[in-house]
N, CA, C and O of each residue as an XYZ file, in Angstrom:
788
protein
N     -13.233    -21.212    -25.755
C     -12.568    -21.213    -24.466
C     -13.393    -20.373    -23.498
O     -13.668    -19.204    -23.769
N     -13.784    -20.956    -22.387
C     -14.586    -20.263    -21.387
C     -13.660    -19.756    -20.294
O     -13.033    -20.544    -19.587
N     -13.577    -18.444    -20.158
C     -12.691    -17.853    -19.151
C     -13.539    -17.161    -18.098
O     -14.205    -16.167    -18.385
N     -13.516    -17.689    -16.872
C     -14.270    -17.070    -15.790
C     -13.369    -16.097    -15.055
O     -12.207    -16.393    -14.777
N     -13.918    -14.932    -14.744
C     -13.163    -13.928    -14.020
C     -13.472    -14.022    -12.546
O     -14.574    -14.411    -12.157
N     -12.500    -13.668    -11.724
C     -12.736    -13.590    -10.292
C     -13.675    -12.425    -10.017
O     -13.988    -11.650    -10.921
N     -14.120    -12.300     -8.784
C     -15.055    -11.238     -8.428
C     -14.502     -9.851     -8.719
O     -15.260     -8.946     -9.067
N     -13.195     -9.671     -8.581
C     -12.612     -8.352     -8.814
C     -12.407     -8.070    -10.302
O     -11.980     -6.973    -10.665
N     -12.705     -9.040    -11.166
C     -12.654     -8.827    -12.602
C     -11.265     -8.864    -13.202
O     -11.096     -8.460    -14.352
N     -10.256     -9.335    -12.470
C      -8.901     -9.339    -13.004
C      -8.643    -10.591    -13.819
O      -9.192    -11.657    -13.541
N      -7.807    -10.447    -14.820
C      -7.391    -11.567    -15.648
C      -5.878    -11.688    -15.532
O      -5.238    -10.919    -14.815
N      -5.316    -12.654    -16.238
C      -3.865    -12.793    -16.248
C      -3.268    -11.567    -16.931
O      -3.707    -11.166    -18.009
N      -2.268    -10.984    -16.292
C      -1.633     -9.780    -16.821
C      -0.181    -10.064    -17.164
O       0.406    -11.042    -16.701
N       0.379     -9.199    -17.976
C       1.786     -9.302    -18.327
C       2.614     -9.249    -17.047
O       2.419     -8.364    -16.213
N       3.531    -10.191    -16.895
C       4.374    -10.231    -15.712
C       3.898    -11.198    -14.648
O       4.647    -11.504    -13.719
N       2.654    -11.695    -14.760
C       2.167    -12.673    -13.798
C       2.924    -13.991    -13.988
O       3.381    -14.309    -15.085
N       3.043    -14.738    -12.911
C       3.707    -16.027    -12.948
C       2.711    -17.105    -12.543
O       2.018    -16.969    -11.535
N       2.641    -18.189    -13.337
C       1.780    -19.316    -12.978
C       2.548    -20.159    -11.964
O       3.624    -20.678    -12.263
N       1.989    -20.290    -10.767
C       2.639    -21.023     -9.688
C       2.238    -22.493     -9.712
O       3.074    -23.376     -9.514
N       0.955    -22.750     -9.955
C       0.484    -24.127    -10.036
C      -0.780    -24.169    -10.884
O      -1.416    -23.146    -11.139
N      -1.124    -25.366    -11.310
C      -2.336    -25.563    -12.101
C      -2.997    -26.852    -11.639
O      -2.340    -27.813    -11.239
N      -4.312    -26.832    -11.710
C      -5.087    -28.007    -11.318
C      -6.108    -28.287    -12.410
O      -6.862    -27.400    -12.811
N      -6.126    -29.515    -12.882
C      -7.078    -29.945    -13.901
C      -8.114    -30.829    -13.220
O      -7.780    -31.858    -12.632
N      -9.378    -30.414    -13.305
C     -10.471    -31.174    -12.695
C     -11.311    -31.747    -13.833
O     -11.872    -31.009    -14.643
N     -11.386    -33.086    -13.880
C     -12.116    -33.753    -14.968
C     -13.274    -34.554    -14.391
O     -13.084    -35.386    -13.503
N     -14.461    -34.301    -14.897
C     -15.661    -35.049    -14.514
C     -15.830    -36.155    -15.545
O     -16.061    -35.888    -16.724
N     -15.715    -37.393    -15.093
C     -15.820    -38.519    -16.007
C     -17.205    -39.136    -15.899
O     -18.025    -38.706    -15.088
N     -17.455    -40.132    -16.708
C     -18.762    -40.802    -16.696
C     -19.174    -41.208    -15.295
O     -18.336    -41.631    -14.499
N     -20.441    -41.085    -14.990
C     -20.925    -41.367    -13.645
C     -20.611    -40.190    -12.741
O     -20.800    -39.039    -13.135
N     -20.139    -40.461    -11.547
C     -19.817    -39.379    -10.621
C     -18.332    -39.318    -10.306
O     -17.929    -38.639     -9.361
N     -17.526    -40.006    -11.069
C     -16.083    -40.025    -10.819
C     -15.450    -38.703    -11.228
O     -15.725    -38.168    -12.302
N     -14.598    -38.192    -10.348
C     -13.862    -36.957    -10.626
C     -12.380    -37.250    -10.506
O     -11.929    -37.869     -9.542
N     -11.636    -36.801    -11.487
C     -10.184    -36.982    -11.497
C      -9.545    -35.600    -11.409
O      -9.865    -34.706    -12.192
N      -8.643    -35.436    -10.453
C      -7.956    -34.146    -10.274
C      -6.468    -34.368    -10.446
O      -5.883    -35.256     -9.827
N      -5.863    -33.550    -11.293
C      -4.419    -33.606    -11.524
C      -3.834    -32.223    -11.263
O      -4.357    -31.213    -11.736
N      -2.747    -32.194    -10.507
C      -2.111    -30.921    -10.151
C      -0.657    -30.918    -10.576
O       0.009    -31.953    -10.587
N      -0.175    -29.726    -10.929
C       1.244    -29.551    -11.230
C       1.726    -28.271    -10.570
O       0.959    -27.325    -10.386
N       2.989    -28.252    -10.220
C       3.639    -27.052     -9.683
C       4.540    -26.493    -10.778
O       5.329    -27.226    -11.375
N       4.422    -25.206    -11.037
C       5.210    -24.598    -12.109
C       6.047    -23.409    -11.618
O       6.706    -22.738    -12.412
N       6.015    -23.155    -10.307
C       6.770    -22.021     -9.775
C       8.256    -22.211    -10.039
O       8.789    -23.308     -9.867
N       8.911    -21.157    -10.452
C      10.351    -21.116    -10.755
C      10.718    -21.829    -12.056
O      11.900    -22.000    -12.353
N       9.722    -22.244    -12.829
C      10.027    -22.821    -14.144
C      10.079    -21.702    -15.178
O       9.398    -20.686    -15.038
N      10.871    -21.890    -16.191
C      10.910    -20.945    -17.294
C       9.666    -21.074    -18.154
O       8.817    -21.933    -17.913
N       9.564    -20.216    -19.157
C       8.386    -20.210    -20.022
C       8.176    -21.565    -20.700
O       7.091    -22.142    -20.620
N       9.214    -22.069    -21.365
C       9.085    -23.331    -22.109
C       8.712    -24.489    -21.187
O       7.871    -25.314    -21.543
N       9.327    -24.557    -20.011
C       9.034    -25.639    -19.073
C       7.609    -25.541    -18.533
O       6.952    -26.560    -18.324
N       7.133    -24.323    -18.308
C       5.764    -24.133    -17.829
C       4.763    -24.587    -18.892
O       3.811    -25.302    -18.581
N       4.974    -24.176    -20.140
C       4.081    -24.579    -21.228
C       4.110    -26.093    -21.392
O       3.064    -26.717    -21.572
N       5.285    -26.682    -21.333
C       5.417    -28.136    -21.467
C       4.650    -28.860    -20.350
O       3.984    -29.862    -20.609
N       4.741    -28.357    -19.111
C       4.026    -28.976    -17.989
C       2.517    -28.845    -18.158
O       1.778    -29.789    -17.880
N       2.050    -27.673    -18.616
C       0.618    -27.482    -18.829
C       0.096    -28.374    -19.950
O      -0.970    -28.975    -19.816
N       0.836    -28.468    -21.054
C       0.424    -29.319    -22.178
C       0.404    -30.775    -21.740
O      -0.504    -31.518    -22.111
N       1.400    -31.197    -20.951
C       1.439    -32.574    -20.459
C       0.233    -32.875    -19.577
O      -0.346    -33.958    -19.667
N      -0.146    -31.931    -18.732
C      -1.303    -32.126    -17.864
C      -2.588    -32.221    -18.683
O      -3.488    -32.993    -18.352
N      -2.664    -31.436    -19.748
C      -3.885    -31.388    -20.565
C      -3.978    -32.572    -21.533
O      -5.033    -32.788    -22.131
N      -2.917    -33.328    -21.696
C      -2.937    -34.423    -22.670
C      -3.995    -35.475    -22.328
O      -4.464    -36.189    -23.214
N      -4.372    -35.576    -21.060
C      -5.379    -36.576    -20.674
C      -6.789    -36.171    -21.090
O      -7.725    -36.951    -20.915
N      -6.960    -34.971    -21.635
C      -8.292    -34.531    -22.062
C      -8.763    -35.239    -23.325
O      -9.927    -35.105    -23.705
N      -7.893    -35.983    -23.975
C      -8.273    -36.689    -25.197
C      -9.171    -37.885    -24.943
O      -9.725    -38.451    -25.885
N      -9.322    -38.272    -23.711
C     -10.142    -39.436    -23.377
C     -11.614    -39.152    -23.643
O     -12.101    -38.064    -23.339
N     -12.316    -40.113    -24.203
C     -13.727    -39.915    -24.551
C     -14.646    -40.010    -23.337
O     -15.811    -39.620    -23.421
N     -14.149    -40.520    -22.211
C     -15.003    -40.673    -21.027
C     -15.128    -39.379    -20.217
O     -15.885    -39.332    -19.248
N     -14.403    -38.344    -20.598
C     -14.458    -37.062    -19.866
C     -15.656    -36.276    -20.363
O     -15.774    -35.994    -21.555
N     -16.543    -35.924    -19.442
C     -17.729    -35.155    -19.797
C     -17.507    -33.653    -19.623
O     -18.024    -32.849    -20.399
N     -16.749    -33.288    -18.616
C     -16.523    -31.868    -18.337
C     -15.154    -31.717    -17.703
O     -14.718    -32.579    -16.940
N     -14.467    -30.607    -18.021
C     -13.142    -30.360    -17.442
C     -12.974    -28.864    -17.188
O     -13.495    -28.023    -17.920
N     -12.240    -28.568    -16.142
C     -11.906    -27.161    -15.858
C     -10.481    -27.100    -15.326
O      -9.968    -28.055    -14.741
N      -9.862    -25.950    -15.546
C      -8.481    -25.729    -15.111
C      -8.470    -24.542    -14.152
O      -9.062    -23.498    -14.422
N      -7.789    -24.727    -13.037
C      -7.615    -23.638    -12.066
C      -6.132    -23.287    -12.044
O      -5.288    -24.143    -11.776
N      -5.822    -22.026    -12.327
C      -4.446    -21.544    -12.297
C      -4.245    -20.690    -11.049
O      -5.081    -19.846    -10.728
N      -3.148    -20.910    -10.354
C      -2.771    -20.073     -9.213
C      -1.622    -19.193     -9.689
O      -0.597    -19.681    -10.165
N      -1.821    -17.864     -9.546
C      -0.852    -16.897    -10.067
C      -0.180    -16.116     -8.948
O      -0.730    -15.971     -7.856
N       0.998    -15.624     -9.228
C       1.668    -14.642     -8.379
C       1.846    -13.384     -9.207
O       2.267    -13.427    -10.363
N       1.520    -12.281     -8.595
C       1.679    -11.000     -9.271
C       2.672    -10.173     -8.465
O       2.423     -9.826     -7.310
N       3.779     -9.872     -9.083
C       4.783     -9.048     -8.425
C       4.475     -7.589     -8.702
O       4.154     -7.208     -9.828
N       4.578     -6.788     -7.667
C       4.287     -5.369     -7.824
C       5.403     -4.575     -7.183
O       5.771     -4.813     -6.032
N       5.929     -3.649     -7.920
C       7.001     -2.808     -7.414
C       6.427     -1.817     -6.414
O       5.392     -1.197     -6.658
N       7.108     -1.678     -5.291
C       6.665     -0.702     -4.298
C       6.983      0.701     -4.807
O       8.054      0.932     -5.369
N       6.064      1.626     -4.615
C       6.300      2.991     -5.081
C       7.432      3.668     -4.319
O       7.689      3.364     -3.154
N       8.099      4.585     -4.997
C       9.129      5.410     -4.369
C       8.465      6.659     -3.815
O       7.773      7.379     -4.535
N       8.680      6.908     -2.537
C       8.114      8.092     -1.897
C       9.218      8.861     -1.211
O       9.955      8.319     -0.388
N       9.322     10.107     -1.554
C      10.288     10.954     -0.856
C       9.526     12.070     -0.157
O       8.532     12.586     -0.666
N      10.013     12.421      1.010
C       9.425     13.498      1.795
C      10.504     14.546      1.990
O      11.535     14.296      2.615
N      10.244     15.728      1.442
C      11.192     16.835      1.594
C      10.720     17.700      2.751
O       9.591     18.189      2.762
N      11.605     17.879      3.725
C      11.275     18.619      4.934
C      11.946     19.982      4.939
O      13.132     20.111      4.638
N      11.169     20.986      5.282
C      11.698     22.327      5.504
C      11.499     22.661      6.975
O      10.415     22.471      7.526
N      12.550     23.159      7.599
C      12.507     23.494      9.014
C      12.320     24.993      9.186
O      12.674     25.761      8.292
N      11.765     25.430     10.326
C      11.595     26.861     10.570
C      12.937     27.591     10.498
O      13.963     27.025     10.876
N      12.946     28.854     10.014
C      14.203     29.589      9.847
C      15.026     29.676     11.130
O      16.255     29.636     11.071
N      14.382     29.794     12.275
C      15.140     29.941     13.514
C      15.891     28.663     13.911
O      16.811     28.721     14.727
N      15.513     27.520     13.348
C      16.235     26.280     13.634
C      17.518     26.181     12.820
O      18.403     25.391     13.149
N      17.625     26.975     11.762
C      18.833     27.044     10.936
C      19.291     25.656     10.452
O      20.475     25.323     10.508
N      18.335     24.870      9.982
C      18.635     23.550      9.431
C      18.335     23.550      7.927
O      17.340     24.135      7.499
N      19.185     22.901      7.125
C      18.916     22.847      5.687
C      17.753     21.910      5.391
O      17.443     21.038      6.203
N      17.108     22.076      4.243
C      16.054     21.120      3.858
C      16.633     19.709      3.791
O      17.812     19.515      3.494
N      15.789     18.748      4.069
C      16.217     17.353      4.129
C      15.208     16.506      3.373
O      14.005     16.756      3.451
N      15.691     15.496      2.634
C      14.803     14.594      1.914
C      14.945     13.196      2.487
O      16.051     12.673      2.621
N      13.808     12.600      2.823
C      13.762     11.248      3.375
C      13.037     10.327      2.409
O      12.116     10.753      1.711
N      13.444      9.078      2.366
C      12.756      8.062      1.568
C      11.889      7.232      2.518
O      12.397      6.652      3.478
N      10.590      7.177      2.252
C       9.668      6.420      3.090
C       9.001      5.316      2.285
O       8.990      5.340      1.055
N       8.451      4.356      2.999
C       7.759      3.232      2.380
C       6.253      3.463      2.424
O       5.757      4.072      3.372
N       5.518      2.994      1.425
C       4.059      3.101      1.476
C       3.524      2.435      2.746
O       3.951      1.341      3.114
N       2.602      3.100      3.394
C       2.024      2.577      4.618
C       2.697      3.059      5.879
O       2.206      2.797      6.977
N       3.829      3.771      5.748
C       4.492      4.328      6.932
C       3.623      5.409      7.549
O       3.052      6.236      6.838
N       3.522      5.400      8.874
C       2.878      6.496      9.579
C       3.853      7.660      9.567
O       5.012      7.495      9.947
N       3.404      8.835      9.138
C       4.300      9.974      8.961
C       4.988     10.359     10.270
O       6.194     10.607     10.282
N       4.241     10.412     11.363
C       4.825     10.795     12.651
C       5.929      9.830     13.059
O       7.036     10.252     13.391
N       5.629      8.536     13.035
C       6.614      7.539     13.465
C       7.833      7.531     12.547
O       8.965      7.394     13.011
N       7.600      7.676     11.247
C       8.714      7.678     10.299
C       9.640      8.869     10.538
O      10.861      8.734     10.457
N       9.063     10.030     10.832
C       9.888     11.212     11.080
C      10.608     11.111     12.423
O      11.792     11.435     12.516
N       9.908     10.668     13.454
C      10.537     10.560     14.774
C      11.685      9.558     14.772
O      12.724      9.813     15.381
N      11.514      8.419     14.096
C      12.583      7.414     14.073
C      13.797      7.882     13.280
O      14.883      7.317     13.408
N      13.613      8.905     12.468
C      14.737      9.459     11.710
C      15.293     10.724     12.368
O      16.091     11.441     11.764
N      14.878     10.991     13.586
C      15.448     12.090     14.355
C      14.818     13.451     14.133
O      15.353     14.453     14.606
N      13.702     13.518     13.433
C      13.041     14.802     13.191
C      12.237     15.166     14.436
O      11.436     14.365     14.918
N      12.450     16.365     14.951
C      11.734     16.821     16.148
C      10.423     17.478     15.725
O      10.415     18.538     15.099
N       9.322     16.829     16.078
C       8.006     17.317     15.677
C       7.292     18.094     16.773
O       6.383     18.869     16.476
N       7.671     17.910     18.010
C       6.924     18.517     19.114
C       7.063     20.023     19.093
O       8.095     20.573     19.477
N       6.021     20.680     18.643
C       6.010     22.136     18.510
C       5.618     22.753     19.856
O       4.501     22.531     20.323
N       6.507     23.518     20.485
C       6.173     24.111     21.782
C       5.063     25.162     21.697
O       4.469     25.513     22.717
N       4.780     25.659     20.509
C       3.725     26.664     20.353
C       2.342     26.045     20.161
O       1.346     26.765     20.092
N       2.273     24.716     20.073
C       0.991     24.050     19.849
C       0.144     24.080     21.118
O       0.655     23.965     22.232
N      -1.146     24.235     20.921
C      -2.091     24.163     22.029
C      -2.870     22.866     21.902
O      -3.248     22.459     20.804
N      -3.100     22.235     23.016
C      -3.823     20.961     22.996
C      -5.255     21.195     22.557
O      -5.880     22.188     22.930
N      -5.760     20.280     21.770
C      -7.128     20.376     21.262
C      -8.146     19.917     22.301
O      -9.312     20.310     22.256
N      -7.694     19.081     23.236
C      -8.622     18.532     24.223
C      -8.919     19.495     25.369
O      -9.617     19.126     26.313
N      -8.396     20.739     25.303
C      -8.714     21.759     26.290
C      -7.859     21.718     27.539
O      -8.048     22.546     28.430
N      -6.924     20.782     27.637
C      -6.046     20.731     28.809
C      -5.158     21.966     28.804
O      -4.734     22.430     27.745
N      -4.881     22.492     29.981
C      -4.112     23.735     30.067
C      -2.613     23.509     29.888
O      -1.882     24.448     29.575
N      -2.152     22.286     30.081
C      -0.718     22.036     29.931
C      -0.399     21.680     28.486
O      -1.272     21.237     27.740
N       0.839     21.873     28.101
C       1.262     21.472     26.761
C       1.885     20.093     26.879
O       2.150     19.617     27.982
N       2.110     19.472     25.780
C       2.753     18.169     25.817
C       2.271     17.263     24.717
O       1.231     17.482     24.096
N       3.051     16.256     24.502
C       2.814     15.305     23.439
C       1.794     14.270     23.907
O       1.930     13.712     24.996
N       0.789     14.015     23.102
C      -0.238     13.029     23.460
C       0.147     11.626     23.018
O      -0.600     10.680     23.267
N       1.294     11.469     22.369
C       1.750     10.138     21.968
C       1.055      9.579     20.750
O       0.985      8.360     20.589
N       0.546     10.426     19.898
C      -0.104      9.969     18.671
C      -1.601      9.773     18.809
O      -2.214      9.112     17.970
N      -2.203     10.331     19.849
C      -3.640     10.174     20.062
C      -4.483     11.251     19.416
O      -5.691     11.297     19.646
N      -3.899     12.104     18.628
C      -4.549     13.219     17.916
C      -5.288     14.151     18.872
O      -6.425     14.546     18.616
N      -4.628     14.496     19.974
C      -5.214     15.420     20.936
C      -4.414     16.707     21.098
O      -4.972     17.744     21.457
N      -3.103     16.648     20.834
C      -2.270     17.790     21.205
C      -1.895     18.697     20.031
O      -1.556     19.860     20.252
N      -1.942     18.222     18.845
C      -1.582     18.962     17.630
C      -0.110     19.373     17.574
O       0.249     20.230     16.767
N       0.747     18.785     18.407
C       2.168     19.146     18.359
C       2.858     18.563     17.135
O       3.931     19.031     16.753
N       2.261     17.548     16.512
C       2.895     16.928     15.340
C       2.340     17.476     14.030
O       2.557     16.885     12.972
N       1.629     18.593     14.090
C       1.058     19.168     12.860
C       2.171     19.579     11.903
O       3.195     20.127     12.313
N       1.950     19.305     10.628
C       2.880     19.716      9.581
C       2.072     20.425      8.489
O       0.883     20.161      8.310
N       2.729     21.316      7.776
C       2.098     22.025      6.666
C       2.494     21.310      5.377
O       3.675     21.263      5.036
N       1.529     20.760      4.667
C       1.799     20.018      3.436
C       1.742     21.000      2.268
O       0.666     21.451      1.874
N       2.913     21.326      1.721
C       3.002     22.279      0.612
C       2.684     21.620     -0.730
O       2.094     22.238     -1.616
N       3.087     20.350     -0.864
C       2.852     19.627     -2.123
C       2.782     18.134     -1.807
O       3.476     17.650     -0.912
N       1.951     17.415     -2.536
C       1.867     15.973     -2.398
C       0.837     15.502     -1.393
O       0.938     14.383     -0.888
N      -0.152     16.327     -1.090
C      -1.194     15.921     -0.130
C      -1.945     14.680     -0.614
O      -2.458     13.912      0.199
N      -2.013     14.479     -1.932
C      -2.717     13.314     -2.473
C      -1.959     12.011     -2.214
O      -2.507     10.928     -2.420
N      -0.700     12.107     -1.762
C       0.091     10.930     -1.436
C      -0.061     10.531      0.029
O       0.536      9.550      0.472
N      -0.853     11.285      0.777
C      -1.141     10.970      2.172
C      -2.555     10.418      2.284
O      -3.414     10.703      1.450
N      -2.785      9.628      3.324
C      -4.134      9.119      3.570
C      -5.094     10.287      3.752
O      -4.687     11.376      4.156
N      -6.356     10.059      3.456
C      -7.362     11.106      3.585
C      -7.606     11.422      5.061
O      -7.680     10.505      5.878
N      -7.733     12.704      5.416
C      -7.993     13.037      6.818
C      -9.404     12.604      7.223
O     -10.353     12.719      6.447
N      -9.517     12.112      8.440
C     -10.823     11.733      8.988
C     -11.523     12.997      9.500
O     -10.906     14.056      9.614
N     -12.799     12.873      9.802
C     -13.598     14.030     10.232
C     -13.023     14.721     11.456
O     -13.019     15.950     11.526
N     -12.534     13.947     12.424
C     -11.975     14.530     13.642
C     -10.759     15.404     13.325
O     -10.617     16.500     13.867
N      -9.886     14.914     12.446
C      -8.705     15.689     12.069
C      -9.107     16.947     11.301
O      -8.535     18.014     11.524
N     -10.079     16.834     10.404
C     -10.542     18.007      9.661
C     -11.065     19.075     10.605
O     -10.817     20.266     10.412
N     -11.785     18.645     11.619
C     -12.334     19.585     12.596
C     -11.215     20.263     13.382
O     -11.258     21.469     13.627
N     -10.211     19.471     13.775
C      -9.091     20.029     14.536
C      -8.269     21.014     13.718
O      -7.751     21.994     14.256
N      -8.150     20.760     12.439
C      -7.301     21.581     11.570
C      -8.133     22.529     10.703
O      -7.667     22.990      9.660
N      -9.336     22.813     11.125
C     -10.252     23.657     10.360
C      -9.658     25.022     10.040
O      -9.899     25.568      8.963
N      -8.883     25.577     10.971
C      -8.312     26.905     10.764
C      -7.094     26.888      9.832
O      -6.660     27.945      9.375
N      -6.540     25.711      9.545
C      -5.376     25.579      8.664
C      -5.567     24.362      7.772
O      -5.037     23.294      8.079
N      -6.309     24.491      6.675
C      -6.688     23.320      5.875
C      -5.523     22.568      5.224
O      -5.682     21.396      4.885
N      -4.366     23.197      5.039
C      -3.227     22.481      4.439
C      -2.412     21.737      5.487
O      -1.487     21.001      5.144
N      -2.740     21.918      6.740
C      -2.015     21.249      7.813
C      -2.583     19.853      8.024
O      -3.779     19.613      7.863
N      -1.699     18.950      8.386
C      -2.103     17.578      8.706
C      -1.460     17.177     10.022
O      -0.369     17.634     10.362
N      -2.146     16.327     10.747
C      -1.550     15.701     11.928
C      -0.681     14.555     11.426
O      -1.180     13.632     10.783
N       0.608     14.609     11.715
C       1.503     13.546     11.252
C       1.124     12.200     11.858
O       1.340     11.158     11.239
N       0.556     12.214     13.074
C       0.184     10.956     13.730
C      -0.989     10.273     13.041
O      -1.196      9.075     13.236
N      -1.750     10.988     12.254
C      -2.914     10.420     11.573
C      -2.734     10.404     10.054
O      -3.710     10.281      9.313
N      -1.499     10.528      9.595
C      -1.209     10.539      8.154
C      -0.326      9.353      7.801
O       0.719      9.140      8.416
N      -0.755      8.583      6.805
C       0.034      7.475      6.290
C       0.441      7.805      4.866
O      -0.370      8.291      4.077
N       1.696      7.541      4.540
C       2.217      7.900      3.225
C       1.950      6.784      2.218
O       1.755      5.625      2.586
N       1.945      7.159      0.944
C       1.761      6.185     -0.131
C       0.318      5.861     -0.407
O       0.014      4.756     -0.856
N      -0.579      6.783     -0.157
C      -2.009      6.542     -0.361
C      -2.273      6.152     -1.808
O      -1.821      6.834     -2.728
N      -3.000      5.065     -2.015
C      -3.343      4.611     -3.365
C      -2.180      4.012     -4.117
O      -2.240      3.869     -5.338
N      -1.099      3.651     -3.397
C       0.107      3.069     -4.014
C       0.676      3.977     -5.103
O       1.243      3.500     -6.086
N       0.521      5.293     -4.919
C       1.112      6.248     -5.860
C       2.525      6.572     -5.405
O       2.867      6.401     -4.235
N       3.337      7.040     -6.333
C       4.668      7.481     -5.951
C       4.834      8.952     -6.283
O       4.104      9.504     -7.106
N       5.798      9.573     -5.638
C       6.044     10.983     -5.866
C       6.744     11.607     -4.677
O       7.380     10.923     -3.875
N       6.611     12.932     -4.580
C       7.285     13.677     -3.521
C       6.264     14.448     -2.697
O       5.352     15.078     -3.231
N       6.442     14.382     -1.385
C       5.641     15.155     -0.451
C       6.555     16.237      0.108
O       7.657     15.940      0.569
N       6.108     17.485      0.072
C       6.906     18.601      0.587
C       6.195     19.135      1.824
O       5.018     19.492      1.775
N       6.931     19.185      2.938
C       6.348     19.498      4.241
C       7.158     20.565      4.966
O       8.387     20.579      4.909
N       6.443     21.461      5.652
C       7.063     22.373      6.607
C       6.840     21.782      7.996
O       5.704     21.538      8.405
N       7.940     21.556      8.718
C       7.869     21.039     10.082
C       7.616     22.204     11.033
O       8.100     23.313     10.804
N       6.862     21.955     12.093
C       6.536     22.988     13.091
C       6.007     24.255     12.424
O       6.629     25.311     12.540
N       4.882     24.174     11.733
C       4.417     25.314     10.930
C       4.059     26.555     11.744
O       4.004     27.646     11.176
N       3.814     26.436     13.041
C       3.494     27.621     13.845
C       4.711     28.532     14.028
O       4.564     29.691     14.414
N       5.909     28.010     13.753
C       7.143     28.773     13.948
C       7.572     29.505     12.681
O       8.642     30.114     12.671
N       6.790     29.466     11.630
C       7.159     30.139     10.378
C       6.646     31.553     10.371
O       6.856     32.282      9.402
């Protein structure tokens, strides 16, 4: 049995579902016969029966070469990510745990859940004398958070962010952080408004 791997080197794995199959038969001369079947939503026995039925035509002596193409679906469970937030003591708020989805932008996810990120003690990185929110442009540093645990579950900081946060290496700009890096699951523990601690 000749099994060709795709470029990424993956093979059929436990839990994969065969959606369809195509049998390509090269017959004498230049004639090519292609037979297709759909197997999505069939049970195991019905899928095997359909594949065996499709392959039954291989008994013909006029077939010189044959190949089978399987189309698979791979279901993958989304990781569970929780973000535990600690607020500055003067805000007198209890710790809070939020459930986020992989790929969520940390700033947007926190703002849509009512978390106030705009730190009045933040100084703009772009040298402007006024304070204020830059709207996620990584200029104002008002959305900086202190990552106490789970930094590996956030996207890697880019050079610009590293330069901006050089004086506080555990701090991240929430506007430039995406959760669920590498499709890992776990807990991220964050201090909101770290300049107020």
